[in-house]
C-alpha positions as CSV (number, residue, x, y, z in Angstrom):
1,M,-15.7,-47.1,-75.5
2,V,-15.0,-50.3,-77.4
3,M,-12.9,-51.6,-74.5
4,E,-15.7,-50.8,-72.0
5,I,-18.2,-52.8,-74.2
6,F,-15.7,-55.7,-74.4
7,D,-15.1,-55.6,-70.6
8,S,-18.8,-55.6,-70.1
9,L,-19.3,-58.6,-72.3
10,R,-16.5,-60.4,-70.4
11,G,-18.1,-59.4,-67.0
12,V,-15.1,-57.5,-65.8
13,S,-14.5,-53.9,-64.7
14,R,-11.3,-51.8,-64.7
15,V,-10.6,-49.9,-61.4
16,I,-7.9,-47.2,-61.4
17,V,-6.3,-46.4,-58.0
18,R,-4.3,-43.2,-57.6
19,E,-1.1,-42.8,-55.5
20,N,-3.0,-41.1,-52.7
21,Q,-5.7,-43.8,-52.6
22,R,-6.3,-47.3,-51.5
23,A,-9.4,-49.5,-52.2
24,I,-11.0,-52.6,-50.7
25,A,-12.6,-54.8,-53.4
26,L,-15.4,-57.3,-52.7
27,Y,-17.1,-59.5,-55.3
28,K,-20.4,-61.1,-54.5
29,G,-19.8,-59.8,-50.9
30,K,-16.5,-61.6,-50.5
31,F,-13.2,-59.9,-50.0
32,R,-11.0,-59.8,-53.1
33,G,-8.1,-57.8,-51.8
34,I,-6.7,-54.3,-51.1
35,L,-6.0,-52.4,-54.3
36,T,-2.8,-50.4,-54.6
37,P,-2.0,-47.6,-57.1
38,G,-2.5,-48.7,-60.7
39,E,-5.2,-50.2,-63.0
40,H,-7.0,-53.3,-61.8
41,V,-9.3,-55.6,-63.9
42,L,-11.8,-57.2,-61.6
43,A,-14.8,-59.5,-62.1
44,A,-17.9,-57.3,-62.1
45,D,-20.7,-59.6,-63.3
46,R,-24.1,-57.8,-63.1
47,G,-22.7,-55.1,-60.8
48,R,-21.7,-57.5,-58.0
49,L,-18.3,-55.7,-57.6
50,E,-18.1,-53.4,-54.6
51,I,-15.3,-50.9,-54.0
52,E,-14.6,-49.1,-50.7
53,W,-12.4,-46.1,-51.4
54,H,-9.9,-44.7,-48.9
55,D,-8.0,-41.4,-49.1
56,L,-4.5,-41.7,-47.5
57,A,-4.8,-38.1,-46.3
58,R,-6.7,-39.8,-43.5
59,L,-4.0,-41.7,-41.9
60,E,-6.1,-44.0,-39.7
61,F,-7.8,-46.9,-41.3
62,V,-11.6,-46.8,-40.6
63,S,-13.8,-49.4,-42.4
64,I,-16.9,-51.4,-41.8
65,Y,-14.8,-54.4,-42.9
66,D,-12.0,-53.8,-40.3
67,K,-12.8,-56.7,-38.0
68,A,-13.5,-59.2,-40.8
69,L,-10.3,-58.2,-42.6
70,F,-8.1,-58.8,-39.5
71,R,-10.0,-61.9,-38.6
72,D,-10.2,-63.7,-41.9
73,H,-7.4,-62.1,-44.0
74,L,-4.8,-61.3,-41.5
75,E,-1.8,-61.8,-43.8
76,V,-3.2,-59.4,-46.4
77,A,-4.1,-56.9,-43.7
78,R,-0.6,-56.9,-42.3
79,Q,0.8,-56.1,-45.8
80,H,-1.0,-52.8,-45.9
81,L,-2.0,-51.9,-42.4
82,T,-0.2,-51.3,-39.1
83,E,-2.2,-52.3,-36.0
84,F,-1.6,-51.3,-32.4
85,R,-3.3,-52.7,-29.3
86,A,-2.9,-51.3,-25.7
87,G,-3.0,-53.5,-22.7
88,A,-5.3,-53.0,-19.6
89,G,-2.9,-51.0,-17.6
90,E,-1.0,-49.1,-20.3
91,V,-1.3,-46.5,-23.0
92,L,0.4,-46.4,-26.3
93,V,2.2,-43.2,-27.5
94,I,2.0,-43.5,-31.3
95,S,4.6,-41.7,-33.4
96,R,4.8,-41.2,-37.2
97,D,8.2,-40.7,-38.7
98,G,9.6,-40.0,-35.2
99,R,7.0,-37.4,-34.4
100,F,4.2,-37.7,-31.9
101,H,0.8,-38.6,-33.5
102,A,-1.7,-39.9,-31.0
103,V,-2.3,-41.8,-27.7
104,V,-4.2,-45.1,-27.5
105,R,-6.1,-45.6,-24.3
106,P,-5.9,-48.7,-22.2
107,E,-7.4,-51.7,-24.0
108,G,-7.7,-49.5,-27.0
109,R,-6.8,-50.2,-30.7
110,A,-5.6,-48.1,-33.6
111,V,-4.9,-49.1,-37.2
112,Y,-3.0,-47.0,-39.7
113,W,-2.1,-47.3,-43.4
114,T,1.5,-48.6,-43.4
115,D,2.4,-46.6,-46.6
116,T,1.7,-43.3,-44.9
117,G,4.8,-43.3,-42.7
118,A,7.0,-45.2,-40.3
119,W,4.8,-46.0,-37.4
120,T,6.1,-46.8,-33.9
121,A,4.5,-47.2,-30.5
122,E,5.8,-46.6,-27.0
123,R,4.1,-48.5,-24.2
124,V,3.6,-46.5,-20.9
125,A,2.2,-48.1,-17.7
126,V,-0.6,-46.0,-16.1
127,D,-1.6,-48.3,-13.3
128,G,0.8,-46.7,-10.9
129,D,2.2,-43.2,-10.9
130,L,0.3,-41.1,-13.4
131,E,3.0,-38.4,-13.8
132,I,4.5,-38.2,-17.3
133,A,8.2,-38.1,-17.7
134,A,9.5,-34.6,-18.5
135,E,11.0,-35.6,-21.9
136,M,7.7,-37.1,-23.1
137,A,5.6,-34.2,-21.6
138,R,7.6,-31.8,-23.8
139,R,6.3,-33.7,-26.8
140,F,2.8,-33.0,-25.8
141,A,3.3,-29.3,-25.1
142,G,0.8,-27.1,-26.8
143,L,-1.4,-29.9,-27.9
144,A,-5.1,-30.2,-26.8
145,M,-5.3,-33.7,-25.4
146,T,-8.1,-35.3,-23.4
147,T,-5.7,-38.0,-22.1
148,V,-3.2,-35.6,-20.5
149,T,-3.5,-32.9,-17.8
150,S,-0.7,-30.3,-17.6
151,V,-0.1,-27.8,-14.9
152,D,2.6,-25.2,-14.1
153,V,3.5,-24.6,-10.4
154,A,5.1,-21.2,-10.0
155,E,7.9,-20.4,-7.5
156,G,6.5,-19.7,-4.1
157,H,3.6,-22.1,-4.7
158,T,2.9,-25.7,-4.2
159,G,0.7,-28.1,-6.1
160,L,-1.6,-30.6,-4.5
161,L,-2.3,-33.7,-6.6
162,F,-5.7,-35.4,-6.2
163,V,-6.5,-38.6,-8.1
164,D,-10.2,-39.7,-8.1
165,G,-10.8,-37.2,-5.2
166,R,-8.0,-38.6,-3.0
167,F,-5.0,-36.5,-2.1
168,V,-1.8,-38.2,-3.4
169,R,1.2,-35.9,-2.8
170,E,2.5,-32.3,-3.1
171,L,4.2,-31.1,-6.2
172,A,7.3,-28.8,-6.3
173,S,7.5,-25.7,-8.5
174,G,7.9,-26.5,-12.2
175,A,5.9,-28.0,-15.1
176,H,4.0,-31.3,-14.5
177,A,1.8,-33.5,-16.7
178,F,-0.3,-36.5,-15.8
179,W,-2.2,-39.2,-17.6
180,T,-6.0,-38.9,-17.2
181,V,-7.1,-42.1,-18.8
182,G,-9.8,-43.7,-16.7
183,R,-8.8,-41.5,-13.8
184,K,-9.8,-38.1,-12.6
185,V,-6.7,-36.0,-12.0
186,V,-6.9,-32.6,-10.3
187,V,-4.0,-30.4,-9.3
188,K,-4.8,-27.5,-6.9
189,V,-2.1,-24.8,-6.7
190,V,-1.7,-23.1,-3.3
191,D,0.1,-19.8,-2.8
192,L,2.7,-20.1,0.0
193,R,3.7,-16.5,0.0
194,R,2.8,-14.0,2.7
195,Q,-0.5,-12.3,1.8
196,S,-2.8,-9.6,3.1
197,L,-6.6,-9.7,3.5
198,D,-8.9,-6.7,4.0
199,V,-12.4,-6.9,5.6
200,A,-14.1,-3.7,4.5
201,G,-17.3,-2.2,5.7
202,Q,-18.0,-4.5,8.7
203,E,-21.0,-3.0,10.5
204,I,-20.8,-3.2,14.4
205,L,-23.2,-2.0,17.1
206,T,-21.2,-0.7,20.0
207,R,-22.1,-1.1,23.7
208,D,-23.7,2.4,23.7
209,R,-25.8,1.5,20.7
210,V,-23.9,3.4,18.0
211,T,-23.8,1.7,14.6
212,L,-20.4,2.2,12.9
213,R,-18.4,0.5,10.1
214,V,-15.0,-0.9,10.6
215,N,-12.3,-1.8,8.1
216,L,-9.9,-4.5,9.2
217,A,-6.6,-5.7,7.7
218,A,-4.6,-8.9,8.4
219,D,-1.5,-10.6,7.1
220,Y,-1.4,-14.4,6.7
221,Q,0.6,-17.2,5.2
222,V,-0.2,-20.8,4.3
223,I,2.1,-23.1,6.3
224,D,0.3,-26.4,5.7
225,A,-1.1,-26.5,2.2
226,V,-2.8,-29.9,2.6
227,K,-4.8,-28.7,5.6
228,A,-5.7,-25.4,3.9
229,A,-7.0,-27.2,0.8
230,T,-8.7,-30.1,2.5
231,T,-10.1,-28.7,5.7
232,V,-12.1,-25.8,4.2
233,K,-13.4,-25.0,0.8
234,D,-11.5,-21.6,0.7
235,H,-9.0,-20.7,3.3
236,A,-9.0,-17.0,2.5
237,D,-12.8,-16.9,2.9
238,A,-12.5,-18.8,6.2
239,L,-10.1,-16.1,7.5
240,Y,-12.4,-13.4,6.3
241,R,-15.3,-14.8,8.2
242,A,-13.2,-15.5,11.3
243,L,-12.1,-11.8,11.4
244,Q,-15.7,-10.7,11.0
245,F,-17.1,-12.8,13.8
246,A,-14.3,-12.2,16.3
247,F,-14.2,-8.4,15.9
248,R,-18.0,-8.0,15.8
249,K,-18.1,-9.8,19.2
250,S,-15.1,-8.0,20.6
251,L,-15.9,-4.4,19.5
252,G,-19.5,-4.9,20.4
253,R,-18.5,-4.9,24.1
254,K,-16.8,-1.5,23.9
255,S,-18.3,2.0,23.8
256,L,-17.7,4.4,20.9
257,D,-15.3,6.5,22.9
258,E,-13.2,3.4,23.8
259,I,-13.0,2.3,20.1
260,L,-12.1,5.8,18.9
261,A,-9.5,6.2,21.7
262,D,-7.5,3.1,20.5
263,K,-8.7,2.2,17.0
264,V,-5.3,1.1,15.7
265,T,-4.7,-1.5,18.3
266,A,-6.9,-4.6,17.8
267,E,-8.3,-6.6,20.7
268,A,-5.8,-9.1,22.0
269,E,-8.7,-11.6,22.7
270,A,-10.0,-11.3,19.2
271,I,-6.5,-11.7,17.7
272,A,-5.8,-14.8,19.8
273,E,-9.2,-16.3,18.8
274,V,-8.6,-15.7,15.0
275,R,-5.0,-17.1,15.2
276,S,-6.1,-20.2,17.0
277,A,-8.9,-21.0,14.5
278,M,-6.7,-20.4,11.5
279,A,-3.8,-22.5,12.8
280,A,-6.2,-25.5,12.8
281,I,-6.6,-25.1,9.0
282,G,-2.9,-24.5,8.2
283,L,-2.7,-20.7,8.2
284,M,-0.3,-18.5,10.2
285,V,-1.9,-15.1,10.9
286,G,0.4,-12.2,11.5
287,E,-0.5,-8.6,12.3
288,I,-4.2,-7.7,12.6
289,A,-5.2,-4.1,12.7
290,I,-8.3,-1.8,12.6
291,K,-7.6,0.4,9.6
292,D,-10.6,2.8,9.7
293,V,-13.7,3.5,11.8
294,I,-16.4,5.1,9.8
295,L,-19.2,6.9,11.6
296,P,-22.7,7.7,10.4
297,G,-23.1,11.2,9.0
298,E,-25.1,12.7,12.0
299,M,-22.8,11.1,14.6
300,R,-19.8,12.5,12.7
301,D,-21.3,16.0,12.9
302,I,-22.0,15.7,16.6
303,L,-18.5,14.5,17.3
304,N,-17.0,17.3,15.3
305,K,-19.0,19.8,17.5
306,V,-17.8,18.0,20.6
307,V,-14.2,18.2,19.5
308,A,-14.5,21.8,18.5
309,A,-16.0,22.7,21.9
310,E,-13.2,20.8,23.7
311,K,-10.5,22.5,21.7
312,E,-12.2,25.9,22.4
313,A,-12.2,25.2,26.1
314,E,-8.6,24.2,26.0
315,A,-7.7,27.4,24.1
316,N,-9.6,29.4,26.8
317,V,-7.7,27.7,29.6
318,I,-4.4,28.3,27.9
319,R,-5.3,32.0,27.3
320,R,-6.2,32.5,30.9
321,R,-3.1,30.8,32.1
322,E,-0.9,33.0,29.9
323,E,-2.8,36.2,31.1
324,T,-2.2,35.1,34.7
325,N,1.5,34.5,34.1
326,A,1.8,37.9,32.4
327,T,0.0,39.7,35.3
328,R,2.2,37.9,37.8
329,S,5.3,38.9,35.9
330,L,4.2,42.6,35.9
331,L,3.5,42.4,39.6
332,N,7.0,41.1,40.3
333,T,8.5,43.8,38.1
334,A,6.6,46.5,39.9
335,R,7.7,45.2,43.3
336,V,11.4,45.2,42.2
337,M,11.1,48.8,40.8
338,S,9.4,50.1,44.0
339,E,12.2,48.8,46.1
340,N,14.9,50.0,43.7
341,P,14.4,53.6,42.2
342,V,17.6,53.2,40.1
343,M,15.9,50.3,38.3
344,L,12.9,52.5,37.7
345,R,15.0,55.2,36.1
346,L,16.9,52.8,33.9
347,K,13.5,51.5,32.6
348,E,12.6,55.1,31.9
349,L,15.9,55.7,29.9
350,E,15.3,52.4,28.0
351,A,11.8,53.5,27.0
352,L,13.2,57.0,26.0
353,S,15.9,55.3,23.9
354,D,13.3,53.2,22.1
355,I,11.2,56.3,21.4
356,A,14.2,58.3,20.3
357,G,15.0,55.7,17.7
358,K,11.6,56.2,16.1
359,V,11.2,60.0,16.1
360,E,13.2,63.0,14.7
361,R,13.1,65.2,17.8
362,L,12.6,64.5,21.5
363,T,12.0,67.2,24.2
364,I,12.4,66.3,27.8
365,H,11.3,68.6,30.7
366,N,13.0,67.7,34.0
367,G,12.5,64.0,33.0
368,T,16.0,62.8,33.9
369,A,17.1,65.4,36.5
370,G,16.3,63.3,39.5
371,L,17.8,60.2,37.9
372,M,21.1,61.9,37.1
373,N,21.3,63.4,40.6
374,D,20.7,60.0,42.1
375,I,23.4,58.5,40.0
376,V,25.8,61.2,41.0
377,R,25.0,60.7,44.6
378,L,25.5,57.0,44.2
379,R,29.0,57.6,42.9
380,E,29.8,60.0,45.7
381,D,28.7,57.5,48.3
């Protein structure tokens, strides 16, 4: 208390700065220095001493006196602060103690407290190719950065690089990263593998005015990724619509019976039309097939009755044909037996043998006499 009174009479003030602090002192509005850890006795007449405190937990130096300090007291500033400035066509990759810390944009500036670490900066030109070297990109992995765009291109895919809306080049499979400072960088990944597309529930009015729904299927593959990405907004949607229009026109010229008779084989004209249109946007279309033809409920019932009637008629034809064949066979047998009595008697014995195998006793009255006599006579002759 006595010392404070004595200091007040002397017009001074004692300022204690901790190890994790720095302070900027001004007296009567003029810069008096950057205070380091320890006790400092400063002129403080009538409260004209100003102290701006800084916590070193915040590594970057932010102060309203920043510009004045580097303009008028550069030597003092360089004793305590590390300043970085980026050129017009470059970025600075700032590292602290060998570890990535931040990126300074072109013509940007960053100032850090020197005592908070060993600060270094790597200058990278961004006025040409924007792709970041793989080693540097790994340092940015997992970090949310507004200055970097990262993309992974899987095997069987290709990446299309667009800068400010203009196509630049294709990217092979792998990890890629690009600077986005002052430029708009977009990477569109296109699948180059063979794919399938279904067109379900396509309604078609046939030539005989029957409304039905058709399910189509097609195989396709992107063979020119640049065309597929730049010619149309969505190449899969373009194929979908091409299948719709081509088959609606093609099947609309056929009757219901013609469609049902050959529903698996698609129209050659429609296939050629779709393939030609898709080749213009970089797609190769393979097999195209009609998977299902779905009829309205009442039409389905009518067709079921028609099919049932047709099958019944076929069954009647087969039945009459078999009856005719059986009658003709009996007639031939009768003719043979009438011309050959011995054959008739053998048939009689065969019938008797079958009956004898099924009963316990069989009594015959003169049933075989004529037959046995004929046999004997045959032998005598």
